NUNU-869759 format. One record per residue: x, y, z of N, C-alpha, C, O in turn; residue in three letters; residue number from 1. Coordinates in steps of 0.2 Angstrom, whole numbers. Example, Ala and Ser with C-alpha at 12.3 -4.5 7.8 and 13.67 -1.06 7.14 Angstrom:
BEGIN
(node (66 -28 39) (62 -22 39) (66 -16 39) (71 -17 42) 'ALA' 1)
(node (64 -11 35) (68 -5 36) (64 0 39) (67 6 40) 'SER' 2)
// end
This chain:
BEGIN
(node (103 361 116) (103 355 120) (109 351 118) (112 348 122) 'UNK' 1)
(node (110 351 111) (116 347 109) (123 350 112) (127 347 113) 'UNK' 2)
(node (123 357 112) (128 361 115) (130 359 122) (135 358 124) 'UNK' 3)
(node (124 358 126) (125 356 133) (127 349 134) (131 348 138) 'UNK' 4)
(node (125 345 129) (127 338 129) (135 337 128) (138 334 131) 'UNK' 5)
(node (137 341 123) (144 341 121) (148 344 127) (154 341 128) 'UNK' 6)
(node (146 349 130) (149 352 136) (150 347 141) (155 347 145) 'UNK' 7)
(node (144 343 143) (145 338 148) (150 333 147) (153 331 151) 'UNK' 8)
(node (150 331 140) (155 326 139) (162 328 140) (166 324 142) 'UNK' 9)
(node (163 334 138) (170 337 138) (172 337 146) (178 336 147) 'UNK' 10)
(node (167 339 150) (169 340 157) (171 333 160) (175 332 164) 'UNK' 11)
(node (167 327 158) (168 321 160) (175 318 158) (179 316 161) 'UNK' 12)
(node (177 320 151) (183 318 148) (189 321 152) (194 318 153) 'UNK' 13)
(node (188 328 154) (193 332 157) (194 329 164) (200 328 166) 'UNK' 14)
(node (189 327 167) (189 324 174) (193 317 174) (197 316 178) 'UNK' 15)
(node (192 313 169) (195 307 168) (202 308 167) (207 305 170) 'UNK' 16)
(node (204 313 163) (211 314 161) (215 317 168) (220 315 169) 'UNK' 17)
(node (211 321 172) (215 324 178) (216 318 183) (221 318 186) 'UNK' 18)
(node (211 314 183) (211 308 188) (217 304 186) (221 301 190) 'UNK' 19)
(node (218 303 180) (224 299 177) (230 302 179) (235 298 181) 'UNK' 20)
(node (231 309 179) (237 312 180) (238 312 188) (244 312 190) 'UNK' 21)
(node (233 312 192) (234 312 199) (235 305 202) (237 304 208) 'UNK' 22)
(node (234 300 198) (235 293 201) (242 291 202) (246 293 198) 'UNK' 23)
(node (244 287 207) (251 286 208) (252 279 204) (249 274 204) 'UNK' 24)
(node (258 280 201) (261 274 197) (264 269 202) (267 271 207) 'UNK' 25)
(node (264 263 200) (268 258 205) (275 260 205) (278 262 200) 'UNK' 26)
(node (278 259 211) (285 261 212) (290 256 209) (295 258 208) 'UNK' 27)
(node (287 250 208) (292 245 205) (288 240 201) (282 238 203) 'UNK' 28)
(node (290 237 196) (287 232 192) (289 231 185) (293 235 183) 'UNK' 29)
(node (285 227 182) (287 226 175) (282 230 170) (276 229 171) 'UNK' 30)
(node (284 234 166) (280 238 162) (282 237 155) (287 238 153) 'UNK' 31)
(node (277 235 150) (278 234 143) (284 229 142) (288 230 137) 'UNK' 32)
(node (285 224 146) (290 220 145) (297 222 148) (302 218 148) 'UNK' 33)
(node (297 228 151) (303 231 154) (303 231 161) (297 231 164) 'UNK' 34)
(node (308 231 165) (309 232 172) (309 240 173) (312 243 170) 'UNK' 35)
(node (305 242 178) (304 249 180) (303 250 187) (299 247 190) 'UNK' 36)
(node (307 255 190) (306 257 197) (307 264 197) (310 267 192) 'UNK' 37)
(node (305 267 202) (306 274 204) (310 275 210) (309 272 215) 'UNK' 38)
(node (316 278 209) (321 278 215) (319 284 220) (314 287 219) 'UNK' 39)
(node (324 285 224) (322 290 230) (323 297 227) (321 302 231) 'UNK' 40)
(node (325 299 221) (326 305 219) (320 306 213) (320 310 209) 'UNK' 41)
(node (315 301 214) (310 301 209) (312 301 202) (308 303 197) 'UNK' 42)
(node (317 297 201) (319 296 194) (317 289 192) (317 284 196) 'UNK' 43)
(node (314 288 186) (312 282 183) (318 278 180) (321 281 176) 'UNK' 44)
(node (319 272 183) (324 268 180) (321 262 176) (317 259 179) 'UNK' 45)
(node (323 261 170) (320 256 166) (326 252 163) (331 254 161) 'UNK' 46)
(node (325 245 164) (330 240 162) (326 235 157) (320 234 158) 'UNK' 47)
(node (329 233 152) (326 228 148) (326 221 151) (322 217 149) 'UNK' 48)
(node (331 220 155) (331 213 158) (334 214 165) (337 220 167) 'UNK' 49)
(node (333 209 170) (336 210 177) (344 211 176) (347 209 172) 'UNK' 50)
(node (346 216 181) (353 218 181) (357 212 183) (356 208 187) 'UNK' 51)
(node (363 211 179) (367 205 180) (374 207 181) (379 204 184) 'UNK' 52)
(node (376 214 180) (382 217 182) (381 223 187) (379 228 184) 'UNK' 53)
(node (382 222 193) (380 227 198) (386 230 202) (390 226 204) 'UNK' 54)
(node (386 236 202) (391 239 207) (387 243 212) (382 247 211) 'UNK' 55)
(node (388 241 219) (385 243 224) (390 248 228) (395 246 230) 'UNK' 56)
(node (388 254 229) (392 259 232) (390 261 239) (391 266 242) 'UNK' 57)
(node (386 256 243) (384 257 250) (384 250 253) (381 245 250) 'UNK' 58)
(node (387 249 258) (387 242 261) (381 239 263) (380 233 262) 'UNK' 59)
(node (376 243 265) (369 240 266) (366 237 260) (363 232 260) 'UNK' 60)
(node (367 241 254) (364 238 248) (368 231 246) (365 227 244) 'UNK' 61)
(node (374 231 247) (378 225 246) (376 219 250) (375 214 248) 'UNK' 62)
(node (375 221 257) (372 215 261) (365 213 259) (364 207 259) 'UNK' 63)
(node (361 217 257) (354 215 255) (354 212 248) (351 207 247) 'UNK' 64)
(node (359 214 244) (359 210 237) (362 203 238) (360 198 235) 'UNK' 65)
(node (367 202 243) (369 196 244) (364 191 248) (364 185 246) 'UNK' 66)
(node (360 194 252) (354 191 255) (349 188 250) (346 183 251) 'UNK' 67)
(node (349 192 244) (345 189 238) (348 184 234) (345 183 229) 'UNK' 68)
(node (354 182 236) (358 177 232) (361 180 226) (362 177 220) 'UNK' 69)
(node (364 186 226) (367 190 220) (374 190 220) (377 195 218) 'UNK' 70)
(node (378 186 224) (385 187 225) (388 187 218) (393 191 217) 'UNK' 71)
(node (386 182 213) (390 182 207) (388 188 203) (392 190 198) 'UNK' 72)
(node (382 192 204) (380 197 200) (384 204 202) (384 209 198) 'UNK' 73)
(node (386 204 208) (390 210 211) (397 210 208) (401 206 210) 'UNK' 74)
(node (398 215 204) (405 215 201) (409 221 204) (415 222 202) 'UNK' 75)
(node (406 224 209) (410 230 212) (407 232 218) (400 232 219) 'UNK' 76)
(node (411 234 223) (408 236 230) (411 243 232) (416 245 229) 'UNK' 77)
(node (409 245 238) (412 251 241) (418 250 245) (419 244 246) 'UNK' 78)
(node (422 255 247) (428 253 251) (427 251 258) (431 248 261) 'UNK' 79)
(node (420 252 260) (419 250 267) (413 245 267) (407 247 268) 'UNK' 80)
(node (415 239 267) (410 233 267) (411 229 273) (416 228 276) 'UNK' 81)
(node (405 227 275) (405 222 281) (405 215 279) (407 211 283) 'UNK' 82)
(node (401 214 274) (400 207 272) (406 203 270) (410 206 266) 'UNK' 83)
(node (407 197 273) (413 193 271) (413 192 263) (419 192 260) 'UNK' 84)
(node (408 190 260) (407 189 253) (409 194 249) (410 193 243) 'UNK' 85)
(node (409 201 252) (411 206 247) (418 208 248) (421 213 244) 'UNK' 86)
(node (422 205 252) (429 207 254) (434 206 248) (438 210 247) 'UNK' 87)
(node (432 201 243) (437 200 238) (434 203 231) (437 202 226) 'UNK' 88)
(node (429 207 232) (426 210 226) (430 217 224) (433 220 228) 'UNK' 89)
(node (430 218 217) (434 225 215) (430 231 219) (424 231 220) 'UNK' 90)
(node (435 235 221) (432 241 225) (432 247 220) (436 249 216) 'UNK' 91)
(node (426 251 221) (425 257 217) (423 262 222) (420 261 227) 'UNK' 92)
(node (426 268 221) (425 274 226) (422 280 222) (425 282 217) 'UNK' 93)
(node (416 282 225) (413 288 222) (417 295 223) (416 300 219) 'UNK' 94)
(node (422 294 227) (427 300 228) (432 300 223) (436 305 222) 'UNK' 95)
(node (433 295 219) (438 294 214) (436 295 207) (430 297 206) 'UNK' 96)
(node (440 294 202) (438 295 195) (433 290 193) (434 284 194) 'UNK' 97)
(node (428 293 190) (422 288 188) (424 284 182) (420 279 180) 'UNK' 98)
(node (430 285 179) (432 281 173) (432 274 175) (431 269 171) 'UNK' 99)
(node (434 272 181) (435 265 183) (428 262 183) (427 256 181) 'UNK' 100)
(node (423 265 185) (416 263 185) (414 262 177) (411 257 176) 'UNK' 101)
(node (415 267 173) (413 266 166) (416 260 163) (413 257 159) 'UNK' 102)
(node (423 259 164) (426 254 161) (424 247 163) (424 242 159) 'UNK' 103)
(node (420 246 169) (418 240 171) (411 238 168) (409 233 168) 'UNK' 104)
(node (408 243 164) (402 242 161) (396 239 165) (394 234 163) 'UNK' 105)
(node (394 242 170) (389 239 174) (382 240 171) (381 245 167) 'UNK' 106)
(node (377 236 173) (371 237 171) (367 242 175) (364 246 173) 'UNK' 107)
(node (369 242 182) (367 247 186) (372 249 191) (376 244 193) 'UNK' 108)
(node (372 255 194) (376 257 200) (371 259 205) (367 264 204) 'UNK' 109)
(node (371 256 211) (367 257 216) (370 262 221) (375 259 224) 'UNK' 110)
(node (367 268 223) (370 272 227) (365 274 233) (359 272 233) 'UNK' 111)
(node (367 279 237) (362 282 242) (362 289 241) (366 292 238) 'UNK' 112)
(node (357 293 243) (356 300 242) (362 304 244) (364 309 241) 'UNK' 113)
(node (366 302 250) (372 306 252) (377 306 246) (380 312 245) 'UNK' 114)
(node (378 301 242) (383 301 237) (381 306 231) (385 310 229) 'UNK' 115)
(node (374 306 229) (372 311 224) (373 318 227) (374 322 223) 'UNK' 116)
(node (371 319 233) (371 326 236) (379 328 237) (380 334 235) 'UNK' 117)
(node (383 324 239) (390 326 240) (395 326 234) (400 329 234) 'UNK' 118)
(node (393 321 229) (397 321 223) (393 320 217) (393 315 213) 'UNK' 119)
(node (389 326 216) (385 326 210) (388 325 203) (386 322 199) 'UNK' 120)
(node (395 327 203) (398 327 196) (400 319 195) (400 317 189) 'UNK' 121)
(node (401 316 200) (403 308 199) (396 305 196) (397 301 191) 'UNK' 122)
(node (391 306 199) (384 303 197) (383 306 190) (380 302 185) 'UNK' 123)
(node (384 312 188) (382 315 182) (386 312 176) (383 311 171) 'UNK' 124)
(node (392 311 178) (397 308 173) (394 301 171) (394 299 165) 'UNK' 125)
(node (392 297 176) (390 290 174) (383 291 170) (382 287 165) 'UNK' 126)
(node (379 295 172) (372 296 169) (373 298 162) (370 296 157) 'UNK' 127)
(node (378 303 160) (379 305 154) (382 299 149) (382 300 143) 'UNK' 128)
(node (385 294 152) (388 289 149) (383 283 148) (384 277 146) 'UNK' 129)
(node (376 285 150) (371 280 149) (371 274 154) (369 269 153) 'UNK' 130)
(node (375 275 160) (375 270 165) (369 272 170) (367 277 171) 'UNK' 131)
(node (365 266 171) (359 267 175) (361 268 183) (364 263 186) 'UNK' 132)
(node (360 274 186) (362 275 193) (355 275 197) (351 279 195) 'UNK' 133)
(node (355 271 202) (349 270 206) (351 272 213) (355 270 216) 'UNK' 134)
(node (347 277 215) (348 280 222) (342 278 226) (337 280 226) 'UNK' 135)
(node (344 274 232) (339 271 236) (342 272 243) (348 271 245) 'UNK' 136)
(node (338 273 248) (339 273 255) (333 274 259) (330 279 259) 'UNK' 137)
(node (331 269 263) (325 269 267) (326 273 273) (330 271 278) 'UNK' 138)
(node (324 279 274) (325 283 280) (321 280 286) (323 281 292) 'UNK' 139)
(node (315 277 285) (311 274 290) (311 267 290) (311 264 284) 'UNK' 140)
(node (310 264 296) (309 256 296) (303 254 291) (304 249 288) 'UNK' 141)
(node (298 258 291) (292 256 287) (293 256 280) (289 253 276) 'UNK' 142)
(node (299 259 278) (301 259 271) (305 254 269) (307 253 263) 'UNK' 143)
(node (307 250 273) (312 244 272) (310 239 267) (313 237 262) 'UNK' 144)
(node (303 237 268) (301 232 264) (301 234 256) (302 231 252) 'UNK' 145)
(node (298 240 256) (298 243 249) (304 244 245) (305 243 239) 'UNK' 146)
(node (309 246 250) (316 246 247) (319 239 245) (322 239 239) 'UNK' 147)
(node (318 234 249) (320 228 247) (317 225 240) (320 222 236) 'UNK' 148)
(node (310 227 240) (306 225 234) (309 228 228) (309 225 222) 'UNK' 149)
(node (311 234 228) (314 238 223) (321 235 220) (322 234 214) 'UNK' 150)
(node (325 233 225) (331 229 224) (329 223 220) (333 221 215) 'UNK' 151)
(node (324 219 222) (322 213 220) (320 214 212) (321 210 208) 'UNK' 152)
(node (316 219 211) (313 220 204) (319 221 200) (319 219 194) 'UNK' 153)
(node (324 225 202) (329 227 198) (333 221 196) (336 221 190) 'UNK' 154)
(node (334 216 200) (338 210 199) (334 204 197) (337 198 197) 'UNK' 155)
(node (328 204 197) (324 198 196) (323 193 201) (323 187 200) 'UNK' 156)
(node (324 196 207) (324 191 213) (318 192 218) (318 192 224) 'UNK' 157)
(node (312 193 215) (306 195 219) (304 189 223) (302 190 229) 'UNK' 158)
(node (305 183 221) (303 177 225) (308 177 232) (306 176 237) 'UNK' 159)
(node (314 178 230) (319 177 236) (318 183 241) (319 182 247) 'UNK' 160)
(node (316 189 238) (314 195 243) (308 193 247) (308 195 253) 'UNK' 161)
(node (303 190 244) (297 188 248) (299 183 253) (297 184 259) 'UNK' 162)
(node (303 179 252) (305 174 257) (310 177 263) (308 175 268) 'UNK' 163)
(node (314 181 261) (318 184 266) (314 189 270) (316 189 276) 'UNK' 164)
(node (310 193 267) (306 197 271) (301 193 276) (300 196 281) 'UNK' 165)
(node (298 188 273) (294 184 278) (298 181 284) (295 181 289) 'UNK' 166)
(node (304 179 283) (308 176 288) (310 182 293) (310 181 299) 'UNK' 167)
(node (312 188 290) (313 194 294) (308 196 299) (309 197 305) 'UNK' 168)
(node (302 196 296) (296 198 300) (294 193 305) (291 194 311) 'UNK' 169)
(node (295 187 303) (294 181 308) (298 182 314) (296 180 320) 'UNK' 170)
(node (305 184 313) (309 185 319) (307 190 323) (307 190 329) 'UNK' 171)
(node (305 196 320) (302 202 324) (296 200 328) (296 202 334) 'UNK' 172)
(node (292 196 325) (286 193 329) (288 189 335) (284 189 340) 'UNK' 173)
(node (293 185 334) (295 180 339) (298 184 345) (296 183 351) 'UNK' 174)
(node (301 190 343) (304 194 349) (298 197 352) (298 198 359) 'UNK' 175)
(node (293 200 349) (287 203 352) (284 198 356) (281 201 362) 'UNK' 176)
(node (283 192 355) (280 187 359) (284 187 366) (280 186 371) 'UNK' 177)
(node (290 187 365) (294 186 371) (293 193 376) (292 192 382) 'UNK' 178)
(node (294 198 373) (294 205 377) (287 206 379) (287 210 384) 'UNK' 179)
(node (282 203 376) (275 204 379) (274 201 386) (270 203 389) 'UNK' 180)
(node (279 197 387) (278 193 394) (282 198 400) (280 196 406) 'UNK' 181)
(node (285 203 398) (288 207 403) (283 211 407) (279 214 404) 'UNK' 182)
(node (284 211 413) (279 214 418) (279 221 418) (274 225 418) 'UNK' 183)
(node (285 224 417) (287 231 417) (291 233 411) (296 230 410) 'UNK' 184)
(node (289 238 407) (293 240 401) (299 244 404) (298 249 408) 'UNK' 185)
(node (305 243 401) (311 246 403) (311 253 399) (309 254 393) 'UNK' 186)
(node (313 258 403) (314 265 400) (321 266 398) (325 265 402) 'UNK' 187)
(node (322 268 392) (329 268 389) (331 275 386) (327 278 383) 'UNK' 188)
(node (337 277 388) (340 282 384) (345 280 379) (349 276 381) 'UNK' 189)
(node (344 282 373) (348 279 367) (353 285 365) (350 289 362) 'UNK' 190)
(node (359 284 366) (364 289 363) (366 287 356) (369 282 355) 'UNK' 191)
(node (365 292 352) (368 291 345) (375 293 344) (379 290 341) 'UNK' 192)
(node (377 299 347) (384 302 347) (385 305 354) (380 308 357) 'UNK' 193)
(node (391 305 356) (393 309 362) (392 316 361) (391 320 366) 'UNK' 194)
(node (394 319 355) (393 326 354) (386 328 356) (381 326 353) 'UNK' 195)
(node (386 333 360) (379 336 363) (375 331 365) (369 332 366) 'UNK' 196)
(node (377 325 367) (373 319 369) (367 318 365) (362 318 367) 'UNK' 197)
(node (369 318 358) (364 317 353) (360 310 354) (363 305 355) 'UNK' 198)
(node (354 310 353) (350 304 353) (346 303 347) (348 306 342) 'UNK' 199)
(node (342 298 347) (338 296 341) (331 299 341) (328 299 346) 'UNK' 200)
(node (328 300 335) (321 302 335) (317 296 335) (319 291 333) 'UNK' 201)
(node (311 296 338) (307 290 339) (305 287 333) (305 280 333) 'UNK' 202)
(node (304 290 327) (302 287 321) (308 285 316) (307 283 310) 'UNK' 203)
(node (314 286 319) (320 284 315) (321 277 315) (318 273 318) 'UNK' 204)
(node (326 274 311) (327 267 311) (329 264 318) (326 259 320) 'UNK' 205)
(node (334 267 321) (335 264 328) (330 266 333) (329 262 338) 'UNK' 206)
(node (326 271 332) (320 272 336) (315 267 336) (312 264 341) 'UNK' 207)
(node (314 264 330) (309 259 329) (312 252 331) (308 248 334) 'UNK' 208)
(node (318 251 330) (322 245 333) (321 245 340) (319 240 343) 'UNK' 209)
(node (322 250 344) (321 251 351) (314 249 353) (312 245 357) 'UNK' 210)
(node (309 252 349) (302 250 350) (300 243 349) (296 240 353) 'UNK' 211)
(node (303 240 344) (301 233 342) (304 229 347) (302 223 348) 'UNK' 212)
(node (310 231 351) (313 227 356) (309 228 362) (311 225 367) 'UNK' 213)
(node (304 232 363) (300 233 369) (302 238 373) (300 239 379) 'UNK' 214)
(node (307 242 371) (309 248 375) (305 254 375) (302 255 370) 'UNK' 215)
(node (305 258 380) (302 264 380) (307 270 379) (311 271 384) 'UNK' 216)
(node (306 274 374) (311 279 373) (310 285 377) (305 288 377) 'UNK' 217)
(node (315 286 381) (315 292 386) (316 299 383) (315 304 386) 'UNK' 218)
(node (318 298 377) (319 305 373) (314 305 367) (316 308 362) 'UNK' 219)
(node (308 303 369) (303 303 363) (301 310 361) (298 311 356) 'UNK' 220)
(node (303 315 365) (302 322 364) (307 325 359) (307 331 358) 'UNK' 221)
(node (312 321 357) (318 324 353) (316 326 347) (312 323 343) 'UNK' 222)
(node (319 332 344) (317 335 338) (323 334 333) (329 335 336) 'UNK' 223)
(node (322 331 327) (328 330 323) (332 337 321) (329 342 321) 'UNK' 224)
(node (339 336 320) (343 341 319) (341 344 312) (342 350 311) 'UNK' 225)
(node (339 340 307) (337 342 301) (331 338 299) (329 333 301) 'UNK' 226)
(node (327 341 294) (321 338 292) (322 331 290) (326 329 286) 'UNK' 227)
(node (317 327 292) (317 320 291) (324 316 293) (325 310 291) 'UNK' 228)
(node (328 319 298) (334 316 300) (332 312 306) (327 311 309) 'UNK' 229)
(node (337 308 308) (336 303 313) (340 305 320) (339 301 325) 'UNK' 230)
(node (344 310 319) (348 312 325) (345 318 328) (343 323 324) 'UNK' 231)
(node (345 319 335) (343 325 338) (347 327 344) (350 322 347) 'UNK' 232)
(node (349 333 344) (353 336 350) (349 335 356) (343 337 356) 'UNK' 233)
(node (351 333 362) (347 332 368) (351 336 373) (347 340 377) 'UNK' 234)
(node (357 335 374) (361 339 379) (360 336 386) (356 332 388) 'UNK' 235)
(node (366 337 390) (366 334 397) (361 336 402) (359 332 406) 'UNK' 236)
(node (360 343 401) (355 345 406) (348 342 405) (345 340 410) 'UNK' 237)
(node (346 342 399) (339 339 398) (339 331 400) (335 328 403) 'UNK' 238)
(node (345 328 398) (346 321 400) (346 320 407) (342 315 410) 'UNK' 239)
(node (349 324 411) (350 323 418) (343 324 422) (342 322 428) 'UNK' 240)
(node (339 328 419) (333 329 422) (328 323 422) (324 323 426) 'UNK' 241)
(node (330 318 418) (327 312 418) (331 306 421) (329 300 420) 'UNK' 242)
(node (336 308 425) (341 303 427) (338 297 431) (340 292 430) 'UNK' 243)
(node (333 299 436) (330 293 440) (325 289 436) (323 284 438) 'UNK' 244)
(node (323 291 430) (318 287 426) (321 283 421) (318 278 418) 'UNK' 245)
(node (328 283 420) (331 279 415) (333 273 418) (338 272 422) 'UNK' 246)
(node (330 267 415) (332 261 418) (338 258 414) (342 254 417) 'UNK' 247)
(node (339 259 408) (344 257 403) (347 262 399) (343 266 396) 'UNK' 248)
(node (354 263 399) (357 268 395) (361 264 389) (365 260 390) 'UNK' 249)
(node (358 265 383) (361 262 377) (365 267 373) (363 273 373) 'UNK' 250)
(node (371 265 370) (375 270 366) (377 265 360) (379 260 361) 'UNK' 251)
(node (376 268 354) (378 264 348) (386 266 346) (388 272 347) 'UNK' 252)
(node (389 261 344) (396 262 342) (397 261 335) (394 256 332) 'UNK' 253)
(node (400 266 332) (401 265 324) (405 271 322) (408 275 326) 'UNK' 254)
(node (405 273 316) (409 279 313) (406 285 316) (411 290 317) 'UNK' 255)
(node (400 286 318) (398 292 321) (399 293 329) (400 298 331) 'UNK' 256)
(node (401 287 332) (402 287 339) (407 281 340) (406 276 344) 'UNK' 257)
(node (414 282 338) (418 277 338) (421 275 345) (422 269 346) 'UNK' 258)
(node (422 279 349) (426 278 355) (422 276 362) (425 276 367) 'UNK' 259)
(node (416 276 361) (411 275 367) (412 269 370) (412 263 367) 'UNK' 260)
(node (412 269 377) (413 263 381) (408 264 387) (407 270 389) 'UNK' 261)
(node (406 258 390) (402 259 397) (406 263 402) (403 267 406) 'UNK' 262)
(node (413 262 402) (417 265 407) (417 272 406) (417 276 411) 'UNK' 263)
(node (418 275 400) (418 282 398) (412 285 400) (412 291 402) 'UNK' 264)
(node (406 282 399) (400 285 400) (399 286 408) (396 291 410) 'UNK' 265)
(node (401 281 412) (400 281 419) (405 287 422) (403 290 427) 'UNK' 266)
(node (410 289 419) (414 294 421) (412 301 419) (415 306 421) 'UNK' 267)
(node (407 302 415) (405 309 413) (402 312 419) (399 309 424) 'UNK' 268)
(node (403 319 419) (401 323 425) (393 323 426) (390 324 421) 'UNK' 269)
(node (391 321 432) (384 320 433) (381 314 432) (375 313 434) 'UNK' 270)
(node (384 310 428) (381 304 426) (380 299 431) (376 294 430) 'UNK' 271)
(node (383 300 437) (382 295 442) (375 296 445) (373 292 449) 'UNK' 272)
(node (372 301 443) (365 302 445) (360 298 441) (354 297 443) 'UNK' 273)
(node (362 295 436) (357 292 431) (356 285 434) (361 281 436) 'UNK' 274)
(node (350 283 435) (348 276 438) (352 271 434) (355 266 438) 'UNK' 275)
(node (352 270 428) (355 265 424) (362 265 425) (365 259 425) 'UNK' 276)
(node (366 270 426) (373 270 427) (374 267 434) (379 263 435) 'UNK' 277)
(node (371 270 439) (372 267 446) (371 260 446) (374 256 450) 'UNK' 278)
(node (366 257 442) (364 250 443) (368 246 438) (366 240 437) 'UNK' 279)
(node (372 248 434) (376 245 429) (372 243 423) (374 238 420) 'UNK' 280)
(node (367 246 421) (363 245 415) (365 249 409) (361 253 407) 'UNK' 281)
(node (372 249 408) (374 253 402) (377 248 397) (381 244 399) 'UNK' 282)
(node (375 249 391) (377 244 386) (379 248 379) (376 253 378) 'UNK' 283)
(node (383 245 376) (385 247 369) (382 242 364) (383 236 364) 'UNK' 284)
(node (379 245 358) (377 241 353) (380 243 346) (382 249 345) 'UNK' 285)
(node (381 238 342) (384 240 335) (379 244 331) (373 242 330) 'UNK' 286)
(node (382 249 329) (378 254 324) (375 250 318) (369 251 316) 'UNK' 287)
(node (379 245 316) (376 241 310) (370 237 311) (366 236 307) 'UNK' 288)
(node (369 236 317) (363 232 319) (357 236 321) (351 233 321) 'UNK' 289)
(node (357 242 322) (352 246 324) (350 252 319) (345 255 319) 'UNK' 290)
(node (355 254 315) (354 260 311) (355 259 304) (353 263 300) 'UNK' 291)
(node (358 253 302) (359 252 294) (353 248 292) (351 243 294) 'UNK' 292)
(node (350 250 286) (345 247 283) (346 240 280) (347 240 273) 'UNK' 293)
(node (347 235 284) (349 228 281) (345 223 285) (341 225 290) 'UNK' 294)
(node (345 217 283) (341 212 286) (344 211 293) (341 207 297) 'UNK' 295)
(node (350 213 295) (353 212 301) (349 217 307) (350 216 313) 'UNK' 296)
(node (344 221 304) (340 224 309) (337 219 314) (335 221 320) 'UNK' 297)
(node (335 214 311) (332 208 316) (337 206 321) (334 205 327) 'UNK' 298)
(node (343 206 320) (348 204 325) (348 210 330) (349 208 336) 'UNK' 299)
(node (348 216 328) (348 222 332) (342 222 337) (343 223 343) 'UNK' 300)
(node (336 220 334) (330 220 338) (331 214 344) (329 216 349) 'UNK' 301)
(node (333 209 341) (334 203 346) (339 205 351) (338 203 357) 'UNK' 302)
(node (345 207 349) (350 209 354) (347 214 359) (349 213 365) 'UNK' 303)
(node (344 219 357) (341 224 362) (336 221 367) (336 222 373) 'UNK' 304)
(node (332 217 364) (327 214 368) (330 209 373) (327 209 379) 'UNK' 305)
(node (335 206 372) (338 202 377) (342 206 382) (342 203 388) 'UNK' 306)
(node (345 212 380) (348 216 385) (342 219 390) (344 219 396) 'UNK' 307)
(node (337 221 387) (332 224 391) (328 219 395) (326 220 401) 'UNK' 308)
(node (326 213 393) (322 208 396) (325 201 396) (322 196 393) 'UNK' 309)
(node (331 200 399) (334 194 399) (330 188 403) (331 183 401) 'UNK' 310)
(node (326 190 407) (322 186 411) (317 182 406) (315 176 407) 'UNK' 311)
(node (314 185 401) (309 182 397) (312 178 391) (309 174 388) 'UNK' 312)
(node (319 179 391) (322 174 386) (326 169 389) (329 164 386) 'UNK' 313)
(node (326 168 396) (330 163 399) (327 156 398) (330 151 399) 'UNK' 314)
(node (320 156 397) (317 150 397) (314 149 389) (310 153 387) 'UNK' 315)
(node (317 145 385) (315 144 378) (311 138 377) (308 137 372) 'UNK' 316)
// end
């Protein structure tokens, strides 16, 4: 009897232990007086205090840090910055010698996965020198809030993050209220790059922006070129099969698609068959507003909604 009782207790203790191992830890927060987050490479980053010396090697990180009121704390930025407040900051390049970063003695260096994958030696050198390297990038719109909250925990700006996110979602809700008034939803083809007439996947950042703007994605059957990617090859033949169904043709302009213009799109072979082209419903959007994970996504949603449904925004 005693042996059975001891055996039962052992089973219960083992079950509790296994349950503890399987439980998910918070992605960000304060643990034992320290600041702790898990980055996108599943690395645990622990700081004793909020970061006061930050090097941001991705422009979206910089924009979001500035939105949290951290201009003074940013001591370095990437070579390709959009925000005016970052223009006079010291520039650091992950393609250059990491010694410049080491000499700056940052509390954290915030990067994105592409940097770690393409320049692992640069990252390894920083980590070996005990520099905290944080790798973040929200692939999906639904990950945006969590990403911002991690930046906030790292920098002690949780309140500011809450306020910014509340305002961000309020803007999205206001757009949704307007587009709900549209009698007919616009069917949209969204071009990511001219190469192979690549489009966006429905669950990508620009795909969700289009959805939030009230548009119907005509390439909802697009499959990503790589796992969890946001770009899909579509091809002209497949596109032209839907020519009469496309109410609006959108193309993003940016580093991936630099020279695109409405005029160039109209001159493509066979594109005169596309309803949107014939009716002059071809528009170019800034890649930064629809594909980059920053608070400017709200600008992108509103801009697209106004292009698609000008009639419901005409009366304020």
